[in-house]
N, C-alpha and C positions, 0 to 999 in steps of 0.2 A: 504494500500500500504506500510505502514511502516514495516510490518512483512516481506514482499518480499524483501525490500531493505536490511534488516538485514541478511536475508538468503543468498542473493547474496554476501554480504560482507563476511560472514562466509565461504561460499564455495570458494570464491576467495582467501582468506587468507590461508585456509586449502590446497588448490591446490598449492599455491606458496610455502608453507612450505614443502609440499611433494616433489615438484620439487627440492627445495634447498637441502633437505636431500638426494635425489637421486643423485644429482650432487656432493655432498660431498663424496659419496661412489664410485665415478668414479675413475678408476685406471688411473694413469698417468705414463709416461715414463720419465726417467731422461734425462737431456740435455747432451751435449758432455762433460761437466765438471763434470758430476755425480750429478748434483743438480736437485731438484724438485722445481718448482715455483707454488704456489697456489694463485689463484685470485678468486674474487667473481664471481658468475655466471652472465650471461648477463641479467637474469631476474631483477637483482638489477638495472642495467642501465635503463631498460625500465620502471620499476615502478618509479624510480626517475624522469625520464623525464616526465612521465604522471602527477605525482604529481606537479612538477614545472609548467607544462603547464596549469593545472587546476588552480593553484594559480595565475599565471600571467593572465590567461583569466578572472578570477574573479576580479582581481585588475583592469584590463582595463575596464571591464564592469561596475564596481562600479564607477570608476573614471569618465567615460564619461556619465553615465546614472543616476547618483544619486546626491543628495544634500550633503552638508558638513557633516551632522550628519550620513547619511548612509555610507559615505566614512570612517568616524572614526570608526563606529561600524563594518563595513565590513572588516576592516584591520585585525582584530584578526582571523577570519576564514581563511584568506589568509595565515597568518603566520602559522596557525595550519596545513595547507595542503602543502604549498610550503617549509616551514622550514624543516620538515622531509624529503621531496623530495630531498632537497639539501644535507642533511646528508647521505641519501641512495646513491646518486651519488658520494659523497666523499668516501664512503665505496667501491664502484665499482672501482673508478679510483685510489685510493691511497692504500687501505689495501692489502698487499701482504705478503706472507711468502715464503722465500727461505731457503731450508735446504739440507744438505748432511749428510754424515756419521759422520761428526765432529761438525758442527755448525748449528744453527737456526738463521735466520735473519728475523726480523719482522718490517714491516712498518705499522703504525697504520692508521686509517682513517683520522687522522689529519695530517699525513705526518711525524710523529716522528718515527725514526728508532732506533732499539736496537738489540742486538745479545746476544746469550748465547751458550755455548758448551753443548753437551749432558751430559758430566761429571759434569758440574756445577749444574744441576737440583737437587734441594733438595726436592721440593714438587710440586705436580700437582693437581689442583682442577678444577671443572667445575661449572660455574655460570649459573644456569638455567634462571635467570632473564635476563641476558645480552647475553646469548648464547656464552660465551667465555670459551675456554680452557685456564687455567692460569698456566704458568710455573714460578716457583719461584727459585731464587738463591740469598741468602743474601738479599741485598736491591733491587735487580732487579726483575722485574715482566714483563713477556711477555703475552699479551692478544691476543689470536688467535680465530677468529670467526669460529664457526663450520660449517658454510655454504660455506666455501671456496671449490672450485672445486678440488677434489682429496684429501680432508682432511684425508681420511683413510690411505693414504700413510704416512702422518705424524704420525698417531697413530701406524702404523706398525713399523716404525723406533723407535718411543718412547718406545714401548714394547721391542724392540731388544736392545736398548742402555741404558735403565733405568730399575729400579725395578717396575715402575708403569704400571698398566694394564688398558686398555680402559674399560673393563667390570666393574671395580670397580668405575669408574667415573659416571656411569649411564647416558651416553650420549643419547640424543633422536634421534639416527640415526637408521632407520629401519633396 
């Protein structure tokens, strides 16, 4: 049964990443002020809620139906499931990118906000490990998650406003 569980996990993760990639390529329209707002897809919200629910369910089950040793040992798997679930929920609820023809405003998953004009951008890189597009200007760095819905709109404007090209960054967008 162990092989089936791994296969199901691999298929689920692959399907979620394909969905996220497809949502990143979705075209968006500008609001009345000429700005685009990019947010994480709803899939992040549901995965976060499920992970936290599993972690809390395990915590409640262990607390009421186990002895002290089992509670202490069971605490670590709960953290391993619910902890990332909370981080995923923070990505969904806090991380956003707002941009227009002049500026980029980024709010990180921790709630920290920063901004940069297109003219200020000195370098652009892609972190394959974290899935971030990174924009650099002097001592400033903006981290932009590539699974934001409508991410391609940011890439289009980046190519229009800077010397950087999305194809050179080797982004894993289908």
